[in-house]
LUMBA-212685 format. One line per 3 residues: number of its first residue (from 1); for each residue x, y, z negated of C-alpha. Coordinates in pm, whole numbers, plus 50000, padded with zeros to 5 digits. Example, Ala and Ser with C-alpha at 12.3 -4.5 7.8 and 13.67 -1.06 7.14 Angstrom:
residues 2
1 = 51230,49550,49220; 51367,49894,49286
END
This chain:
residues 467
1 = 51688,53066,49989; 51830,52958,50366; 51809,53202,50635
4 = 51525,53093,50903; 51666,52901,51277; 51570,52885,51582
7 = 51386,52518,51516; 51294,52587,51117; 51143,52866,50901
10 = 51261,52852,50522; 50943,52862,50310; 51116,52807,49971
13 = 51499,52705,49881; 51333,52310,49902; 51084,52370,50191
16 = 51159,52424,50563; 50898,52425,50842; 50945,52325,51156
19 = 50871,52604,51408; 50754,52323,51724; 50491,52217,51397
22 = 50310,52538,51362; 50056,52555,51647; 49958,52161,51606
25 = 49823,52309,51273; 49496,52494,51343; 49548,52429,51730
28 = 49149,52519,51748; 49194,52807,51429; 48975,52725,51106
31 = 48607,52858,51049; 48574,53104,50770; 48360,53162,50494
34 = 48330,53344,50174; 48521,53143,49907; 48331,52908,49697
37 = 48272,53016,49325; 48467,52715,49150; 48647,52421,49277
40 = 48384,52256,49556; 48426,51931,49788; 48526,51997,50106
43 = 48309,51839,50409; 48469,51541,50576; 48529,51494,50977
46 = 48550,51157,51165; 48656,51071,51508; 48468,50960,51831
49 = 48736,50630,51788; 48543,50632,51355; 48252,50636,51461
52 = 48232,50374,51787; 48417,50126,51538; 48143,50190,51197
55 = 47866,50142,51469; 47965,49800,51654; 47833,49497,51553
58 = 48140,49221,51382; 48200,48954,51632; 48170,48594,51466
61 = 48525,48465,51620; 48708,48729,51427; 49127,48656,51429
64 = 49221,48508,51130; 49483,48681,50907; 49795,48517,51019
67 = 49629,48526,51377; 49565,48906,51327; 49942,48905,51176
70 = 50109,48793,51477; 49936,48995,51695; 50034,49335,51493
73 = 50391,49188,51515; 50377,49155,51881; 50303,49505,51895
76 = 50486,49655,51654; 50770,49492,51896; 50669,49617,52180
79 = 50653,49986,51992; 50938,49971,51819; 51108,49868,52206
82 = 51000,50264,52349; 51255,50502,52422; 51357,50726,52084
85 = 51197,51058,52324; 50931,51316,52263; 50778,51276,52568
88 = 50351,51199,52560; 50286,50832,52457; 50176,50602,52740
91 = 49774,50551,52771; 49833,50158,52769; 50004,50217,52455
94 = 49749,50396,52283; 49493,50164,52389; 49683,49921,52276
97 = 49674,50022,51933; 49317,50070,51933; 49213,49781,52012
100 = 49427,49643,51737; 49233,49833,51491; 48912,49714,51605
103 = 49049,49356,51553; 49152,49460,51216; 48855,49606,51079
106 = 48659,49309,51210; 48896,49046,51060; 48877,49269,50718
109 = 48497,49237,50734; 48494,48845,50817; 48726,48792,50465
112 = 48521,49057,50235; 48238,48818,50343; 48413,48525,50298
115 = 48360,48244,50038; 48487,48173,49810; 48536,48572,49753
118 = 48921,48639,49828; 49131,48892,49594; 49186,49181,49855
121 = 49305,49492,49702; 49394,49862,49827; 49610,50107,49807
124 = 49804,50407,49970; 50079,50502,49807; 50305,50181,49713
127 = 50509,50025,49971; 50286,49684,50006; 50575,49475,49884
130 = 50634,49641,49549; 50260,49645,49539; 50237,49242,49559
133 = 50538,49228,49330; 50403,49443,49073; 50106,49293,49046
136 = 50218,48943,49005; 50114,48806,49345; 49737,48771,49234
139 = 49624,48925,49559; 49522,48673,49860; 49518,48982,50088
142 = 49647,49366,50081; 49512,49645,50256; 49730,49937,50392
145 = 49665,50245,50577; 49733,50143,50971; 49957,50461,51036
148 = 49998,50397,51419; 49590,50482,51415; 49664,50789,51207
151 = 49938,50904,51433; 49700,50887,51738; 49483,51181,51618
154 = 49735,51395,51668; 49984,51438,51995; 50192,51096,51947
157 = 50519,51085,52108; 50736,50780,52195; 50960,50866,51914
160 = 50688,50899,51674; 50562,50591,51755; 50897,50415,51752
163 = 50990,50547,51415; 50643,50392,51257; 50715,50072,51399
166 = 51040,49993,51334; 50938,50125,50937; 50701,49845,50920
169 = 50842,49589,51091; 51051,49577,50720; 50729,49406,50605
172 = 50712,49163,50928; 50705,48813,50715; 50471,49000,50482
175 = 50238,49066,50774; 50275,48706,51044; 50205,48539,50745
178 = 49868,48745,50670; 49913,48875,50343; 49911,49235,50425
181 = 49666,49363,50716; 49668,49755,50821; 49295,49806,50855
184 = 49190,50174,51041; 49063,50338,50656; 48886,50659,50870
187 = 48601,50405,50963; 48554,50336,50627; 48587,50729,50517
190 = 48277,50750,50807; 48107,50497,50662; 48140,50649,50308
193 = 48113,50953,50351; 47792,51019,50189; 47919,50832,49898
196 = 48241,51025,49883; 48035,51370,49873; 47811,51237,49564
199 = 48113,51095,49356; 48278,51434,49434; 48038,51678,49345
202 = 47987,51416,48985; 48382,51447,48932; 48364,51827,48944
205 = 48100,51901,48717; 48260,51682,48454; 48435,51957,48304
208 = 48663,51760,48055; 48794,51613,48390; 48861,51963,48580
211 = 49009,52079,48277; 49212,51754,48234; 49338,51780,48596
214 = 49386,52165,48618; 49651,52097,48303; 49783,51863,48516
217 = 49877,52074,48829; 50204,52264,48880; 50191,52631,49061
220 = 50464,52713,49239; 50478,53049,49440; 50364,53307,49621
223 = 50721,53188,49778; 50919,53465,49995; 50712,53378,50325
226 = 50391,53390,50097; 50337,53038,50075; 50192,52840,49742
229 = 50301,52469,49654; 50050,52303,49396; 50128,51936,49300
232 = 49975,51742,49029; 50259,51593,48746; 50339,51260,48790
235 = 50143,51221,49160; 50275,50993,49430; 50212,51208,49704
238 = 50528,51243,49911; 50335,51524,50105; 50425,51937,49977
241 = 50041,52058,49907; 50052,52369,50049; 49881,52716,50153
244 = 49934,53019,50343; 49815,53395,50205; 49640,53500,50577
247 = 49681,53878,50659; 49351,54013,50880; 49522,54160,51207
250 = 49252,54364,51378; 49465,54364,51681; 49380,54013,51776
253 = 49084,53795,51781; 48802,53866,51975; 48448,54049,51845
256 = 48204,53911,52143; 48306,53553,52095; 48336,53590,51719
259 = 48732,53561,51642; 48926,53715,51394; 49333,53663,51395
262 = 49533,53650,51053; 49895,53635,51016; 50105,53430,50847
265 = 50457,53359,50666; 50483,53702,50602; 50745,53853,50393
268 = 50621,53863,49986; 50536,54174,49958; 50612,54217,49499
271 = 50350,54547,49523; 50071,54339,49605; 49832,54108,49387
274 = 49810,53780,49451; 49573,53662,49171; 49230,53595,49298
277 = 49430,53450,49569; 49618,53198,49347; 49301,53138,49130
280 = 49126,53039,49418; 49386,52818,49602; 49439,52640,49272
283 = 49070,52551,49196; 49082,52409,49619; 49384,52204,49528
286 = 49252,52088,49192; 48902,51946,49397; 49116,51798,49695
289 = 49323,51613,49392; 48961,51506,49263; 48766,51386,49589
292 = 49114,51212,49735; 49030,50977,49384; 48675,50937,49483
295 = 48781,50897,49883; 49022,50617,49741; 48754,50451,49567
298 = 48471,50439,49772; 48700,50348,50095; 48834,50051,49895
301 = 48411,49953,49845; 48344,49976,50168; 48665,49722,50283
304 = 48539,49500,50017; 48847,49557,49809; 48929,49665,49466
307 = 49142,49985,49433; 49469,49984,49246; 49623,50293,49084
310 = 49952,50329,49144; 50049,50667,49012; 50023,50761,48640
313 = 49885,51080,48725; 49557,50895,48916; 49572,50655,48639
316 = 49515,50876,48380; 49249,51076,48581; 49086,50693,48652
319 = 49098,50667,48280; 48928,51034,48167; 48632,50926,48434
322 = 48543,50628,48307; 48252,50432,48519; 48543,50259,48616
325 = 48656,49940,48429; 49006,49854,48420; 49093,49498,48635
328 = 49329,49241,48659; 49475,49375,48929; 49552,49727,48761
331 = 49636,49546,48424; 49931,49364,48581; 50065,49713,48755
334 = 50058,49899,48495; 50223,49603,48268; 50544,49695,48496
337 = 50696,49316,48470; 51048,49357,48660; 51099,49030,48791
340 = 50887,49070,49066; 50880,49424,49114; 51134,49526,49367
343 = 51165,49216,49567; 51187,49248,49932; 50925,49093,50184
346 = 51088,48778,50339; 51109,48685,49930; 50783,48768,49847
349 = 50655,48588,50180; 50847,48277,50047; 50689,48259,49738
352 = 50378,48327,49787; 50409,48022,50052; 50460,47842,49733
355 = 50063,47816,49689; 50030,47478,49418; 50329,47744,49198
358 = 50147,48090,49325; 49790,47941,49198; 49929,47828,48847
361 = 50074,48177,48781; 49722,48324,48848; 49570,48139,48648
364 = 49810,48163,48333; 49744,48569,48430; 49389,48522,48411
367 = 49371,48351,48076; 49583,48623,47899; 49325,48866,48046
370 = 49004,48684,47936; 49150,48659,47576; 49258,49032,47546
373 = 48990,49294,47418; 49079,49635,47587; 49331,49813,47833
376 = 49634,49835,47593; 49621,49447,47483; 49586,49320,47843
379 = 49892,49504,47974; 50095,49340,47617; 49999,48993,47678
382 = 50086,48987,48031; 50378,49120,47936; 50398,48764,47740
385 = 50320,48551,47983; 50546,48714,48216; 50793,48679,47957
388 = 50709,48324,47865; 50755,48252,48235; 51020,48351,48272
391 = 51209,48167,48004; 51061,47895,48161; 51195,47959,48451
394 = 51597,47982,48336; 51484,47630,48186; 51389,47498,48454
397 = 51660,47630,48736; 51917,47493,48485; 51776,47142,48489
400 = 51655,47186,48871; 52118,47253,48886; 52146,46942,48707
403 = 51903,46748,48859; 52093,46838,49215; 52407,46719,49093
406 = 52320,46420,48909; 51969,46299,48992; 52064,46165,49371
409 = 52440,46041,49295; 52388,45817,49028; 52074,45652,49229
412 = 52288,45613,49517; 52558,45476,49333; 52375,45215,49227
415 = 52179,45164,49529; 52445,45147,49705; 52609,44839,49497
418 = 52260,44690,49531; 52330,44657,49866; 52693,44556,49849
421 = 52606,44289,49618; 52280,44195,49740; 52481,44193,50108
424 = 52561,43814,49983; 52242,43734,49975; 52183,43792,50330
427 = 51877,43974,50429; 51666,43913,50179; 51965,44074,49961
430 = 51992,44404,50171; 51609,44401,50140; 51579,44385,49757
433 = 51873,44657,49725; 51686,44891,49945; 51416,44874,49783
436 = 51593,44948,49439; 51726,45232,49539; 51394,45371,49687
439 = 51227,45352,49334; 51537,45519,49137; 51499,45751,49396
442 = 51118,45826,49352; 51104,46005,48997; 51388,46228,49106
445 = 51191,46307,49411; 50807,46333,49184; 51014,46576,48927
448 = 51120,46807,49192; 50752,46820,49334; 50608,46873,49007
451 = 50836,47166,48959; 50741,47303,49264; 50386,47329,49139
454 = 50501,47551,48807; 50463,47961,48763; 50794,47921,48685
457 = 50935,47771,49002; 50813,48132,49141; 51046,48281,48909
460 = 51363,48118,48998; 51328,48127,49413; 51460,48488,49423
463 = 51784,48344,49187; 51809,48059,49480; 51897,48296,49818
466 = 51876,48153,50111; 52186,48170,50361
END
């Protein structure tokens, strides 16, 4: 394990903790309570901002998704121009982030009430371009957490918001068109707080589900700094789940105001029995994972969206949990169609602009889904449809190349001869030749328009990169 230095403390061979982050981990301390018996849901907190937005009355004149997208891009570009420094964030910048979040909440509320009902999906794990591609363009809108609002909950710096803005600008083509919308998910969590607690208690009362999640946990530690690392197999969470062992420090704290002090990140003691602590924190990690899944489902419901489980771990949890029927969007994600899975935001935005072809693709996928009796068969059917469309796209690509090479050359030559011959007959002859030219071109134009209405056309688009 690498030695500590002035900036970092080594927690394990692979994990280092910034010293500057330690004061912000528990700035006001943490309440003490007796350890619960077994896994127990944790209480949820909400900021004043979340409560205020949740209690506000939505305006009838909310921004459309494209209008909101353009406003988001303007904000992101402003934030991307912030200095790369640790100076505190200007109040005006923080206010702009908060104002946009309110507008986004109003727009999302209008979308979930719109008719005909739009397909809206919610996911916190995958980048939005991967989510759109892996779900075969089925969603009208993808909602994702507003990381700028999340950053305001701590003590954000110019550098932090600048980095978040630059990262989000990678999806500018999807944002500007209104296909993807960042929303303040803390507001939805506050609104659905009671439902989250009840659902988490039901999940923790399901003994077979609890035992399954327990079997999926990998417990590492205590480390040389008395830290436990508990993470689930095949989970997409990029944040290390860490638990710190605390030693009561009688020399710190104050009895009069009921504060006591603890020392953490102490050297590992091989003579000490950590087993009770390990059991306690494993129960806490188990409850955290199950409550997280229930929270995501409830947040999606409040947002009027469908939750898509992207990680294999969470998909297995939902399968064993029951009460959650597999959907078309989930089936397309797990079908793993490679053609659209790793496209960039610009390519996807171009594809989504071909509305008739997108609708054709959606209709074909829905038909395949309706004919399948169960989830595995649905996945197989979607893969078969995608393979058929991919094969048709190769045929279409050859036809389009031939059309581009020959479709206009021959009519142009024939029409030109008609004009030359017709010119001998004066104005009437020239007019007749011109009409002949238009008549010969029209079928070629019509064929190209029909091609652009086919789902196969979408699969040809990434192969025909624009300069």
